Structures are given as structure tokens and as C-alpha cells.
C-alpha positions as a Python dict, from the first residue, in 0.01 Angstrom:
ca = {
    (1, 'X'): (0, 0, 0),
    (2, 'X'): (40, 260, -243),
    (3, 'X'): (-349, 380, -211),
    (4, 'X'): (-268, 434, 205),
    (5, 'X'): (41, 627, 65),
    (6, 'X'): (-187, 850, -164),
    (7, 'X'): (-407, 910, 114),
    (8, 'X'): (-148, 933, 386),
    (9, 'X'): (-46, 1199, 165),
    (10, 'X'): (-360, 1384, 62),
    (11, 'X'): (-422, 1396, 464),
    (12, 'X'): (-101, 1543, 510),
    (13, 'X'): (-155, 1791, 239),
    (14, 'X'): (-511, 1879, 338),
    (15, 'X'): (-364, 1978, 688),
    (16, 'X'): (-43, 2173, 580),
    (17, 'X'): (-259, 2382, 378),
    (18, 'X'): (-472, 2476, 640),
    (19, 'X'): (-226, 2533, 914),
    (20, 'X'): (-198, 2892, 853),
    (21, 'X'): (-126, 3129, 1177),
    (22, 'X'): (-294, 3103, 1478),
    (23, 'X'): (-636, 3327, 1442),
    (24, 'X'): (-774, 3519, 1741),
    (25, 'X'): (-626, 3741, 2006),
    (26, 'X'): (-304, 3686, 2211),
    (27, 'X'): (-359, 3574, 2574),
    (28, 'X'): (-309, 3849, 2821),
    (29, 'X'): (-77, 3783, 3100),
    (30, 'X'): (-215, 3816, 3423),
    (31, 'X'): (-175, 4081, 3686),
    (32, 'X'): (-53, 3907, 4008),
    (33, 'X'): (-259, 3933, 4293),
    (34, 'X'): (-79, 4132, 4576),
    (35, 'X'): (-349, 3983, 4842),
    (36, 'X'): (-175, 3648, 4751),
    (37, 'X'): (127, 3655, 4981),
    (38, 'X'): (72, 3435, 5281),
    (39, 'X'): (12, 3557, 5631),
    (40, 'X'): (334, 3412, 5730),
    (41, 'X'): (572, 3583, 5463),
    (42, 'X'): (373, 3960, 5630),
    (43, 'X'): (425, 3825, 5983),
    (44, 'X'): (745, 3747, 5879),
    (45, 'X'): (827, 4120, 5773),
    (46, 'X'): (710, 4232, 6092),
    (47, 'X'): (356, 4353, 5997),
    (48, 'X'): (9, 4279, 6085),
    (49, 'X'): (-134, 3932, 5910),
    (50, 'X'): (-475, 3994, 6077),
    (51, 'X'): (-504, 4342, 5892),
    (52, 'X'): (-544, 4313, 5501),
    (53, 'X'): (-769, 4531, 5326),
    (54, 'X'): (-808, 4386, 4995),
    (55, 'X'): (-891, 4637, 4710),
    (56, 'X'): (-936, 5052, 4656),
    (57, 'X'): (-1238, 5079, 4917),
    (58, 'X'): (-1649, 5029, 4842),
    (59, 'X'): (-1757, 5213, 4477),
    (60, 'X'): (-1405, 5248, 4435),
    (61, 'X'): (-1240, 5098, 4062),
    (62, 'X'): (-890, 5140, 3933),
    (63, 'X'): (-932, 4855, 3642),
    (64, 'X'): (-494, 4926, 3591),
    (65, 'X'): (-418, 4824, 3892),
    (66, 'X'): (-463, 4550, 4238),
    (67, 'X'): (-398, 4664, 4578),
    (68, 'X'): (-374, 4488, 4922),
    (69, 'X'): (-309, 4670, 5203),
    (70, 'X'): (-120, 4545, 5514),
    (71, 'X'): (-63, 4747, 5880),
    (72, 'X'): (213, 4743, 6118),
    (73, 'X'): (100, 4576, 6461),
    (74, 'X'): (-42, 4815, 6652),
    (75, 'X'): (257, 4799, 6932),
    (76, 'X'): (433, 4981, 6688),
    (77, 'X'): (386, 5300, 6511),
    (78, 'X'): (94, 5239, 6254),
    (79, 'X'): (166, 5298, 5941),
    (80, 'X'): (33, 5101, 5617),
    (81, 'X'): (219, 4887, 5339),
    (82, 'X'): (8, 4896, 5024),
    (83, 'X'): (131, 4657, 4773),
    (84, 'X'): (-22, 4700, 4431),
    (85, 'X'): (23, 4551, 4113),
    (86, 'X'): (-42, 4630, 3749),
    (87, 'X'): (44, 4474, 3435),
    (88, 'X'): (-1, 4721, 3181),
    (89, 'X'): (207, 4938, 3382),
    (90, 'X'): (589, 4966, 3411),
    (91, 'X'): (892, 5071, 3616),
    (92, 'X'): (1036, 5338, 3335),
    (93, 'X'): (658, 5520, 3424),
    (94, 'X'): (740, 5544, 3790),
    (95, 'X'): (1102, 5689, 3639),
    (96, 'X'): (950, 5925, 3403),
    (97, 'X'): (702, 6084, 3645),
    (98, 'X'): (825, 6435, 3731),
    (99, 'X'): (642, 6431, 4001),
    (100, 'X'): (806, 6212, 4239),
    (101, 'X'): (1092, 6294, 4380),
    (102, 'X'): (1424, 6139, 4603),
    (103, 'X'): (1425, 5911, 4332),
    (104, 'X'): (1695, 5671, 4389),
    (105, 'X'): (1769, 5346, 4171),
    (106, 'X'): (1826, 5036, 4399),
    (107, 'X'): (1836, 4670, 4360),
    (108, 'X'): (1555, 4473, 4521),
    (109, 'X'): (1619, 4072, 4523),
    (110, 'X'): (1830, 4049, 4173),
    (111, 'X'): (1551, 4295, 4017),
    (112, 'X'): (1620, 4662, 3930),
    (113, 'X'): (1431, 4854, 4132),
    (114, 'X'): (1321, 5221, 4156),
    (115, 'X'): (1255, 5417, 4492),
    (116, 'X'): (1110, 5788, 4522),
    (117, 'X'): (839, 5998, 4766),
    (118, 'X'): (497, 6172, 4594),
    (119, 'X'): (373, 6494, 4735),
    (120, 'X'): (33, 6340, 4773),
    (121, 'X'): (-70, 6536, 5063),
    (122, 'X'): (52, 6687, 5364),
    (123, 'X'): (-141, 6471, 5566),
    (124, 'X'): (54, 6190, 5394),
    (125, 'X'): (420, 6088, 5424),
    (126, 'X'): (549, 5836, 5183),
    (127, 'X'): (793, 5634, 5028),
    (128, 'X'): (756, 5367, 4727),
    (129, 'X'): (949, 5090, 4533),
    (130, 'X'): (853, 5007, 4180),
    (131, 'X'): (1000, 4627, 4073),
    (132, 'X'): (917, 4485, 3751),
    (133, 'X'): (723, 4151, 3772),
    (134, 'X'): (636, 3968, 3416),
    (135, 'X'): (411, 4143, 3340),
    (136, 'X'): (438, 4485, 3470),
    (137, 'X'): (519, 4623, 3806),
    (138, 'X'): (442, 4612, 4164),
    (139, 'X'): (497, 4927, 4375),
    (140, 'X'): (538, 4912, 4710),
    (141, 'X'): (472, 5221, 4920),
    (142, 'X'): (493, 5285, 5311),
    (143, 'X'): (215, 5565, 5443),
    (144, 'X'): (232, 5756, 5763),
    (145, 'X'): (-124, 5926, 5705),
    (146, 'X'): (-307, 6165, 5932),
    (147, 'X'): (-23, 6402, 6001),
    (148, 'X'): (191, 6162, 6207),
    (149, 'X'): (535, 6234, 6208),
    (150, 'X'): (747, 5868, 6124),
    (151, 'X'): (925, 5742, 6396),
    (152, 'X'): (1122, 5590, 6092),
    (153, 'X'): (1234, 5681, 5782),
    (154, 'X'): (973, 5511, 5511),
    (155, 'X'): (1200, 5442, 5279),
    (156, 'X'): (1386, 5216, 5532),
    (157, 'X'): (1073, 5053, 5590),
    (158, 'X'): (954, 5003, 5236),
    (159, 'X'): (1291, 4892, 5164),
    (160, 'X'): (1277, 4608, 5411),
    (161, 'X'): (913, 4511, 5348),
    (162, 'X'): (1005, 4506, 4974),
    (163, 'X'): (1300, 4290, 4999),
    (164, 'X'): (1099, 4061, 5228),
    (165, 'X'): (859, 3989, 4993),
    (166, 'X'): (1017, 4045, 4692),
    (167, 'X'): (1025, 3636, 4674),
    (168, 'X'): (661, 3639, 4691),
    (169, 'X'): (645, 3835, 4348),
    (170, 'X'): (627, 3621, 4010),
    (171, 'X'): (976, 3532, 3869),
    (172, 'X'): (1145, 3741, 3624),
    (173, 'X'): (1211, 3521, 3296),
    (174, 'X'): (1562, 3426, 3217),
}
């Protein structure tokens, strides 16, 4: 009995001595895939579920962001909803970008969000909403391209889509 107890004490001591910290690199949290939004959710927010463009286009690589692009049905005035996600960028970066204008703090679901416009091109009218996700940010953008004069305010449209699709985002901790 004493021999077993002594052996157990030695094994526990060796294991404790070898325990130390965990070595290696931490595992990075995964970026949420904006193309994981189901067709039913796309249709429910008024977009065409049959139209989905994955990524940035042939030969274009943007390491920090994932992109999925959706379009309004042909029966309505055509515009695009871009949904981008990044695990390495934040809502704070959008707030701090001096080239963004018409800034508005708002709430999407239970998330503090940030709405803004950009001056990408004279041929593009847009409105964006940056929403925090663990980890990083998702940016919803409504684009009217080709010099089309929007029949609806892009900010009203992007707010509707962001509110409708917020439930598809990764839940916030807490």
C-alpha cells in the first residue's frame, strides 16, 4: 500500500512539474462568412435569393475581408447589398475614418452600430452600417451604381437589411 502511495505521489509530482503553461500560438477566432446567410433570410429582407456573388471577383484578393453581394429583385429599382466581415477590423476604425461622412450612431438589434456614407465615386451612392461581431466587424452596404438616382434613401434601405439580418450574425458574448 505504501509503495502504491509513494508511486502515486511521484507521478503526481512529475505531472505537476511538467504541467507549465500551454505552448504554441493562440488559435485565432474565425471570421464569420457573410455568404452563410440562408436564402430564406435574404428573401425575407426583400432581396433576390437567386442572386449571390461570393468574394471580390476573379483575381482580386482582400485578405482582411470576406464579401457576399446580394441584389434587389428586378421588379424594384436595382441596388446591391454588400455584406463584408473581418476579424481584424473594428467598428471604431469606421468611426475614426475621416473620409466617412453623415455619421450616425445607432442600434441594430442589441448591438451598438455606426452608420456612414463614403465618397467612393460620383457613380456610386452608398450607405454603410458597421456592426460589431465576435471577433471583429460586419459592414452592411447598400450601393446604387452607374449613376442611378435612388428612389429610396440608401441609409433607410441598409438599416432595414441590417436589422432584418442581425439575427444571422454571430451572437455577442455576455
